[in-house]
N, C-alpha and C positions, 0 to 999 in steps of 0.2 A: 838758690836754685834755678836751672836752667829747663825750663819748660819748653820744649822744643818747637812745638805746634800751636798757635794761635787761631783760635776757632770763633769767627765773627758772627753772631745771632742776631740777625734784623728782627725788628719789632713785630713783622708778620710773617715771622719763620718759626714760630713759637711750639712746634711739633717734636714730638719724639720720632718723628719720621724723618725729621732734619737731616738729609745726607751728610752734613759737615759734622754733626756730631758721633756719625756713625763711621768715622774714618782713623779714629785716634783713640785710644784708651784714657781713660780719665786722667790717670797718674800721669800721662805725658803731654798735658795739652791746659792750658789756660782759654777760658771762654769770656769772651767781651761781649757785654750787653752795654748799650749806652744810649741814653737821652741826650739828643743835641737839639739844639736851635735850629739849626739848619733843614733837619727833616720834619720838623713842628711848623716851619712858618713857611716853606718855598710855596706854598698857597697858605690861605686862611684857613686851617684845620679846624673844626668844630671841636671845642673842648672836650665833649662826650669820647671824642676818637682820642684825642690825646691821653686824656685819663685812662679810657680802658686800654691801651696800649703801654702806658706806664705802668699801671697798677699789674697787669698781665706779665710784662716784663720781670718787675720785682718777684713777683709770686713764682714765676718760672726759675729765677735765680737761685730762689731758696730751695727750690726742687732740686736744681743741679747740686747745690752744695750737700744736699743730703745725699747724694747718689756719689759723691766724692769727687766732685769736680772742683778745680780752682776757678774762681770766678772773678774778675774785675769788674765791677758795676758801675757805671758812671753815671751819677744824677743830674738833672737839668740844672741843678744849683751848682754843680761845678763848672758852667758856662764853658765846657768843651764845645768848640764851634762846629765841628764835622767829625762823621764817622772816620774819616781818615785822620785826622788830629787823633781820636779816640785810639785808634789801632797804633798809630806811630808812638803813643805813650807807653801803652801796655808791650808792644814788640820790644823796645827798648828795654823797658824794666826789666822783663822775663829774658832778656837777650833770645828771643824767639829766631828760629830758622826758616819759619814759613807761615803765611797766613791761608787758612782756608775758609771758604764760605760759601753758602747756597747762593746761586744766582739770583739778583734781586729781582723784584718784580714790574720793576719801572726802566724803561731806556735809560732815562738820565742817569741814573745809579749807575746801571751797567756800563755807560759808556766813562763816567766817572772812574770806575774800577779798573779800566784798561789801562791807566797809568800809576795804577798803586805800585806794581813791582820796582818800578823806578824811584817812586816816592818813598815806599819803605826801606827799599834796601833788600827784600826778601822776596822769594817766590810767593805768590797769590795764585792758588788754585781755587777756580770758579765752578762748584759742580752744579749738575743739571739738577733742577728742581723736581724731586721724585714724588713730591706729594700730589700732584696734579695726575689724574687719570690718561690724559694724553699728553706726551712729549711735544714739544717744539717740531721735532723732526716726524712723529707721528702727524701732526697737522699739516705740514709740508707736505708728506706723501701722500695724505688723503687730498689736499689740494691740487696736487700737481696734475695738470691738463684738465682741470675742470674751467668752463667759462664762467660759471657762477658757486660762488661759495654759499650756499644756503646751509643754515642750522639743522633743518628737518634731517637731510640726508647724513650729515655728519653725526647728527644724535642717533639715527638708526643704526649706523656700524656702531656707537660706542655701546648701544643696548647688545647687541650681537656679542661684542665683544668680552664684555662684562657679565653677560647672562642675566640680566635686570629684568623681569617681566617678561619673560620668553615663554614660549611653549614649543620645545624643540628649537627649531630655526624660525619659527614663525612669532609675532607679538602675540602677547595674552590677549584675550578678548578680539584676536583678529584685525587689530587696527594698531598704528603705532601713536596715534597721536588723539587725545580725547579733549582737545583745548574747545572743541564747539560745545562740550558740557560744563565748560567752567567760565561762563561769562554772565551769570546771574547778577544784576543790581541789588542794592540792598535797599528793603522798605522795612527793616525792622523785623525780618521773618522769624528769626530765634534768638534765644540767649547767647551773648557773647560771654562765654567763659571767663571769669577775672583770673588774671596771670599774677602767680606768686613773683614776690619780688626777690631777686638773688642778695645773698646775706652782703651787707658791705662791712669789711672787717677794718681792722685798725689802720693797715697799710692801705688800704683803698681809701680811707677818710684822708690819711696824710696826701696821699696824691691828689685828691680833689682839692684840698687847699694848696698844694704847691700849682696847680694847674690855675688854679684862680688867681694865682700871685703872679705868677709869670706869662700867663696871658691873656690880660685884663681886655682887650680888644677882640677876640675870638667870639663868634657865636657859640651858643649853648649855656642852658641852665642845668647846670650840675646839681640842683637841687633833687631833679627826677631820676638822678644817674642809677640805672638799672640793670647794669649789663654784667654777665659773669666774666671773671678774670682769671679763672682756673679751667683746667679740662675737666675735672669734676663737675663743676658749676655749669659749665657749657653742656656737658652730658644731659645733666638735670633738667637744661631747658628744652633740650630735644625729646627727652622723654615725656615731658610734661605735654608738647607739643604733638607729639603722636597719641598720645592717651587721650588728650582733652579738646584739640583743636583741628587736627588732622582729618576728623570725618567729614569737617565742613568746610575744608580750605579748599577743595577741587571747585565747588559751587559757588563760592564766595570771593574767590580770588582775585577778582578783577573789580569787587565792590569798592563804593566809597561811602563812608559813614562818617556822619557827624559826630556820634557816640564814642567814636572807638578810634585811635591811630592804629591798633593791630589787629582788629577784626581777629581771622584764624589762622594769621601769616605765621611762620615759623621761627621769625627772628633768628636765624642762626647764621646768616651769611658774613655778619662779620668775625663769628668765631672760625667758619670754614679760611676766611680770609686773613685770620692772623695765626692759624696752625691749631688753635684749641680745640677744633673738630676737623678729622678728616673724612673725605668725601664719599669713600666708597663704603664705611661703616653705615655712614648717615643714609645714603642709598638702599641699603641693605636691611637697614631697621625699618625705613617706611616699607619697603616691600614685605617684610616680614607682618606689618600690622595689616596690610592687605591679605596676605595668604590665611591668616587667622580669621579673616571676616573682619575686621575691625573699621575698616573704611572701604568706600568704593574704588574702582579701579580707576575712573578719573580722576580721583583725588589723588591716589599713590602715582599714577602717571604722570599728573600734573606737575608734581613736587619734583620726581624723579629727573623731569626733562629740564626743570631749572637748573639741578646741581650737573647731573650728568652730560646735558645736552648743552643747555645754554652758556653755563659758567665756565666749562670747557672750550668751548666753540669761540667765546669773545677772546679769552686767553690766547688760542691759536691764531685767531685773526689777528690781533693786537702785533704781535711777535712776527707774523708773516709779511705784514704790511708797514711795519716802523722802520726807519723814522720818519718817511714820505705822510704816512697816515694824519699823523698830527697836524698837518699843514693844510689839509684838504679844506675846501669850503666851495662845493660846487653849487652853492645856491648864492653865494656873494653876500650872505647875512652880515650887516656889521652895524645893526641899528644898536647904539649903548644900553646896556644892563640898565633895566630902571633900578633905583636906589631902593624901591621896596622889596626886592628881590633879597635884600639883607635886613629887612625889617618886618616883612609880613604886611606892612600897612597897605593894603589894596581892598577895594570894595568888592572885588570879584570873590565871591565866599569861598569856591572852591580852591581858589588860589591862594588866598589868605591863608586857609588852613594847612594846605600842603605844606605853604612856606615856613609859617610859624612852627610847624611841627617839626619841618627838616631843621629848623635853625636851634629850636628849644632841645629837640630830642636826638639830634643827629639821625634822623631815621624817616623814611616814608616808603611804602611799599610801592611794588613796580606801576601801578597804574597811575599813583601819584605824580611818580617820576615822569614816566613817558606822556600819558595823555592828558595831565592837567598842566604841571609845569612845562614840561619839555613840548607839548603841544602848544602852549601858549609862546614859548621861545620860536618853535618853528614858523608858526604862521605870522608872527609880529617880526621875523627877521632877525633875531637878536644876535650880535657880536658871537660868532663861533667860539673863539680862545676864551672870551670872557664867561660864557655859559658852562664850558667844559671845566675852567678853572672853579667855577661856583660848585658844581656838582663833586669836583676833587676833594674841595674844601669841607663841604657840609656833611656828607654822610660818613658815618661810623665805619662803614664797609667799604668804603672806596679808595682804590688803589689805581693808578693810571691803567694796568693791563685791564681791567675790568670797565672803568669808568669811561675811559675814552672810545672804545666801539660802541657802547651803549648809549653815550652821549652824543658825540660827532655822528655818527653811523646811524643809529636806531632813532634817536628822538629827533635830531636836526637834519638826518638825509643828506648831511655835509660830503658826505662821501661819495655821491652820487648813484649810490644803490649798490656797492660793494657789500653792504651788510643786509640792509632790507630790501625787500621786492617792491616797496612803496613808501611814499612819504606819510608817517601815521599822523596826518593832519586830521583834525575833527571840528565839528562845532560845538555849541552849547548843548544841543539836542544830543550827543553822544552822554556829555557830563550828567544832564538831567537822568537820562537812562540808566545810569550805572551806581546814583547815588541819591540822598536826600539833601545836598547842599543847597539846591536852587531855593526851596521853600525859604528860605532865610536870606537870600541874597535881594541886593536891590536892582541887581540885574535879571532882565525877563529872557528865559533862554528860548522863547518863542519867538522875538523880536530881532529883527536883523539891523533895522536903522532906526534911529528917532531916539529921543530920551529915554533911559531905561533899557535899551537895546543890550544884549550882552555884546562885549566885545569878542569872545571867541566867533561869533558868528560873521560879522563883516571882516574881520581879519581873517577867517577861514577863506572866503570868495576873494579876498585881496590875494592871497596865497594862491591861489588856484590860477588867478588872472596872471599875475605878474611871473609865474613860472610856468604858462600854458603852453611853451614850445617846447621845454624839457619835459613835461609832465606828457603831451601829445605820443610820445615814443614807449609810455609805460602802459601796458595791456590792461591794467588794473585800475587806471584811472580814466579809461574810454567814457564810462557812462556819467561819471561826473564832468567831464570836461564837455561832453556832449550837451547834457543839460545846462551848462553853464553858457555857452554859445548859442543854446535854442531863446536864452531869454531877450527882450528886447533891449537895443541899445539905451534906452532913458532908463529901464530898470536895472542894467550893469553899472551905468553911470552913478544912480544914487547910492547903490551899495559901495564902489568903489570910494567916494567922496566921503562918505562917512568913516569908512576904514581910515581914509588918510586924515581925516578928522581926530580919529582915535588914536593912531600912532602919533600925531602933534602932540595930542594930549596924556602921553601913556604915562607919564607920571602922576597923574590925577586920578586915573583909574581906580 
């Protein structure tokens, strides 16, 4: 039988809003879903991410078949090397006359697809990804003529456009941003609600076994696999968050806790980024919780800002500046990535917990990523491409469109300020303020030099000193630079020498 159209559904496009699925009637199409080694190994992806996508893809394929689609599903055991090879086989088998795909979220894959019409011998139609709330053109129009592309102003425009948390043409409560209310540190102020574990069905158990067998050298402890793999299960996760965690989310979203990797966070970014949840209904559900008095305005605004503002902004920034963006290294950071980034075996308590959690679970919340791991990478001058590849590989929700601006731009300031208004560098005092890690650490956050001094402290001042010329042009760094320059030459030398020693011994920290 001639199915005239082949539809390729990528593993991060498992949405019923996928535009490729809405182009052709089921009876005239064959849908391709493929688990391929190339996509799973171009960086060292966490087994949690691989298992989540493979299981979600298999469940999605089952639903497609229930709706009358012919589905050609290629498993990792079939050893098809690439998405192109998967499409070649299906196009030939079904004598397809064209291939339709929703545009990929990563530049490398979009570039590969430019050659697919010639390689496949049929036209390839790459459709704009309408699952996002701002198209690439929307972002370009917003960015046109602006000297600085700051998220806050993009976010305000998105709030107005989608009428979220608005009173007429003004923001609910009179302010656009309540971030100042959302920075409390953690001292065990309240109970953390226990999270229900999503059901792991037979299909998912089979995937877990397959991933262990096929990816033995990848990080990830799948005995702790807890991710939803269907639209219904992802919605249940969101429902639980809105009911039980959202009321405290705002206050403690920047907190660091020894007792919990989750605290009050939503744990839905991985579902948004692979299509199991769609962003606008998610924002509307959180707004509804605020409207009925279930959570504070600061909690609802803080959450919606992450989805409507930050998520859409980083995607826009990525496509606006690629491919050159990926090559930026404004601070010339080239220190090799310590081996303990892949083991978590460091005596810095905050960093050890954030790294082990990331490796084992494929998850860390934004402060762990930015102000613990990213901050260390920034002030230690770790190699930018290596750090970016690490973030892209380790996290369940990581795809280059979201990972690269957040890592290269926000965490590492390697874009020279395209994204962030200042480097997010901090000493051990910040980490002590935000959580309770320091109590159990061999390093003292109050000490800058000498035995037991927190490495964040001397490395922070080392960072400030080696980049003082560049930072002197940044108005947000004036007070810090001024304070550093007022210290005596001898004082500065002691701190810098200790930092040099710390960097020389970085593998032993």
